[in-house]
Backbone bond lengths (Angstrom), bond angles and torsions (degrees), N, CA, C in turn:
res aa  C-N    CA-C-N  psi(-1)  N-CA   C-N-CA  omega(-1)  CA-C   N-CA-C  phi
1 X - - - 1.453 - - 1.531 108.45 -
2 X 1.317 117.44 132.61 1.462 120.47 -179.79 1.526 109.45 -86.21
3 X 1.322 115.75 162.98 1.469 120.25 179.29 1.531 111.71 -63.01
4 X 1.335 116.45 -27.55 1.468 119.49 179.30 1.514 111.94 -67.35
5 X 1.319 117.60 -26.12 1.454 121.99 -179.06 1.516 113.40 -83.52
6 X 1.309 117.51 -8.64 1.459 121.80 -175.26 1.525 111.06 -92.90
7 X 1.322 115.71 158.40 1.468 121.18 178.25 1.526 109.54 -93.89
8 X 1.307 116.65 107.38 1.461 123.23 179.69 1.513 110.07 -92.17
9 X 1.335 116.72 149.26 1.463 120.01 175.85 1.527 109.89 -139.77
10 X 1.336 113.64 146.41 1.461 121.07 178.38 1.513 110.22 -90.43
11 X 1.306 115.00 162.08 1.454 121.60 175.22 1.528 110.04 -59.71
12 X 1.310 116.82 144.08 1.464 121.06 175.49 1.521 111.21 -67.94
13 X 1.334 118.00 -13.69 1.456 121.52 178.40 1.524 111.83 -85.11
14 X 1.299 118.26 -7.18 1.460 122.56 -179.73 1.521 108.86 -89.85
15 X 1.358 116.45 130.17 1.455 117.08 175.42 1.525 108.86 -81.45
16 X 1.297 116.84 165.45 1.463 121.54 -171.97 1.524 113.54 -65.92
17 X 1.332 118.98 -25.55 1.459 120.89 -177.01 1.531 112.06 -91.71
18 X 1.308 117.16 -8.74 1.462 121.25 -175.54 1.523 110.77 -97.41
19 X 1.328 116.84 123.06 1.460 120.24 177.84 1.519 112.26 -100.56
20 X 1.325 118.44 6.50 1.460 121.65 179.51 1.513 109.48 -85.03
21 X 1.300 115.39 70.22 1.452 119.57 -174.80 1.516 108.92 -151.61
22 X 1.305 115.51 167.03 1.457 120.26 171.58 1.514 108.30 -103.09
23 X 1.316 114.71 157.15 1.455 121.62 173.90 1.515 107.77 -119.02
24 X 1.318 115.42 148.58 1.461 119.43 177.14 1.524 109.87 -124.78
25 X 1.305 114.11 159.93 1.448 121.46 178.71 1.527 107.56 -149.63
26 X 1.312 116.60 138.27 1.462 121.05 175.96 1.527 107.15 -95.12
27 X 1.319 114.70 124.90 1.470 121.34 179.25 1.535 107.21 -128.54
28 X 1.319 115.97 87.98 1.459 120.30 -176.17 1.514 110.29 67.80
29 X 1.322 117.83 -124.20 1.458 122.72 -179.70 1.515 112.02 -89.69
30 X 1.321 118.01 3.89 1.466 121.95 -177.86 1.521 110.98 -109.84
31 X 1.314 114.40 150.11 1.462 121.91 171.53 1.519 106.25 -109.69
32 X 1.326 116.76 127.58 1.452 122.19 178.06 1.520 108.54 -103.68
33 X 1.318 117.02 140.41 1.455 122.90 -175.67 1.527 107.66 -132.01
34 X 1.341 116.49 132.86 1.467 120.30 177.97 1.514 110.23 -144.19
35 X 1.312 115.20 164.43 1.458 123.25 177.52 1.520 108.37 -80.75
36 X 1.324 117.86 125.15 1.463 120.64 -177.87 1.529 112.63 -65.62
37 X 1.342 117.09 -23.36 1.470 120.11 177.93 1.526 111.77 -76.50
38 X 1.326 116.80 -17.64 1.454 121.11 -176.01 1.535 109.86 -137.23
39 X 1.328 116.98 68.34 1.465 119.15 -175.36 1.534 114.01 -63.07
40 X 1.316 118.23 -21.45 1.466 120.74 177.96 1.522 111.75 -88.96
41 X 1.330 116.73 -1.55 1.460 121.54 -177.76 1.518 112.85 -79.81
42 X 1.330 115.57 -164.89 1.461 120.53 -177.27 1.529 112.62 -63.60
43 X 1.310 115.33 153.21 1.463 122.88 179.33 1.525 107.55 -124.25
44 X 1.321 115.57 130.54 1.457 121.86 175.91 1.523 107.62 -92.86
45 X 1.323 116.77 131.50 1.471 121.86 -179.91 1.530 108.39 -116.16
46 X 1.341 116.12 125.30 1.456 121.56 175.81 1.524 108.11 -130.42
47 X 1.335 116.41 156.90 1.461 117.72 177.18 1.523 109.47 -80.05
48 X 1.310 115.83 162.25 1.471 121.94 -174.41 1.523 112.47 -59.67
49 X 1.331 117.35 -34.45 1.467 120.43 179.77 1.529 111.34 -65.90
50 X 1.320 116.63 -42.90 1.470 121.13 177.97 1.540 109.85 -63.06
51 X 1.327 116.41 -44.54 1.465 120.72 179.75 1.526 110.76 -62.26
52 X 1.322 117.38 -43.69 1.457 121.86 179.48 1.525 111.21 -61.23
53 X 1.327 116.96 -41.72 1.465 121.62 178.19 1.521 110.73 -63.62
54 X 1.335 116.29 -42.47 1.474 120.96 178.01 1.536 110.79 -62.20
55 X 1.324 117.61 -49.11 1.469 121.14 -178.79 1.516 110.75 -62.38
56 X 1.317 118.02 -40.25 1.462 121.71 177.92 1.531 110.65 -61.52
57 X 1.323 117.38 -42.47 1.468 121.24 179.22 1.522 110.82 -64.60
58 X 1.328 117.85 -39.40 1.473 121.13 177.39 1.518 110.07 -64.36
59 X 1.297 117.32 -47.76 1.473 121.33 -178.27 1.515 112.32 -62.64
60 X 1.311 117.88 -33.79 1.470 121.55 -179.27 1.535 112.45 -85.90
61 X 1.337 116.42 0.70 1.463 119.91 178.30 1.520 113.34 75.85
62 X 1.307 117.82 20.01 1.468 120.64 -178.60 1.522 112.32 -80.50
63 X 1.316 117.05 -15.25 1.462 120.65 177.99 1.513 108.32 -110.94
64 X 1.291 115.71 128.18 1.464 121.50 179.72 1.522 108.69 -124.47
65 X 1.329 117.05 147.50 1.463 118.40 175.02 1.523 109.46 -62.35
66 X 1.332 118.29 148.75 1.449 120.47 177.31 1.522 110.71 -65.13
67 X 1.306 116.06 153.93 1.470 120.87 179.66 1.515 109.38 -63.06
68 X 1.319 115.85 144.82 1.459 121.54 178.16 1.524 109.58 -68.17
69 X 1.322 116.82 133.24 1.462 122.71 177.81 1.523 107.75 -89.62
70 X 1.337 118.56 110.68 1.461 120.33 -176.95 1.525 113.61 -66.24
71 X 1.334 117.94 -16.41 1.461 120.68 -176.41 1.506 114.52 -69.20
72 X 1.337 117.59 -45.17 1.465 118.56 -175.30 1.523 112.79 -128.64
73 X 1.309 118.56 1.89 1.453 121.52 177.08 1.511 114.35 81.49
74 X 1.332 117.15 -4.83 1.461 120.10 177.72 1.512 109.20 -97.01
75 X 1.294 116.16 155.79 1.466 120.38 179.73 1.518 109.07 -76.44
76 X 1.334 116.52 133.79 1.455 122.27 -175.59 1.514 114.69 -56.57
77 X 1.330 118.17 -49.67 1.466 119.99 -175.56 1.528 111.30 -67.11
78 X 1.321 117.21 -33.40 1.456 120.09 -177.48 1.534 111.25 -69.56
79 X 1.315 117.02 -27.83 1.463 120.14 -178.51 1.520 112.47 -97.02
80 X 1.322 116.25 -6.40 1.460 119.85 -178.63 1.523 112.47 85.57
81 X 1.329 117.18 1.85 1.461 120.37 179.62 1.522 109.83 -82.81
82 X 1.309 115.50 132.21 1.452 120.35 172.48 1.505 106.78 -126.48
83 X 1.318 116.81 149.64 1.463 119.61 -175.55 1.525 111.72 -59.97
84 X 1.337 118.20 -31.56 1.465 119.15 -178.66 1.537 112.02 -79.19
85 X 1.343 117.87 -6.26 1.458 121.77 177.45 1.531 112.17 -89.04
86 X 1.295 116.97 -13.30 1.457 120.83 -173.63 1.532 110.84 -82.76
87 X 1.310 114.29 140.96 1.460 119.87 176.74 1.523 108.93 -87.69
88 X 1.320 118.41 145.39 1.452 120.20 178.73 1.527 110.07 -66.03
89 X 1.321 115.73 145.40 1.465 121.06 177.81 1.507 109.79 -70.44
90 X 1.339 116.34 141.57 1.476 120.84 178.02 1.494 110.78 -96.85
């Protein structure tokens, strides 16, 4: 079955005009995840147990966005930058 044949859904936290969201689809025992801005792009596949653990952690507040990096405006964890990786300025 191709991804086009599956029923995808957006997060209930996403408003209708915002495409900055992920979509999920249940395909048997797997959960498929894709970027709503790029539905023809890559799809992440996880098993239902992994997805359930992730959702539980989000609901319990165990996952927090990374701290904002004041240097370049991008989030540190998303770019792979960590403060201990940076070299001191000369």
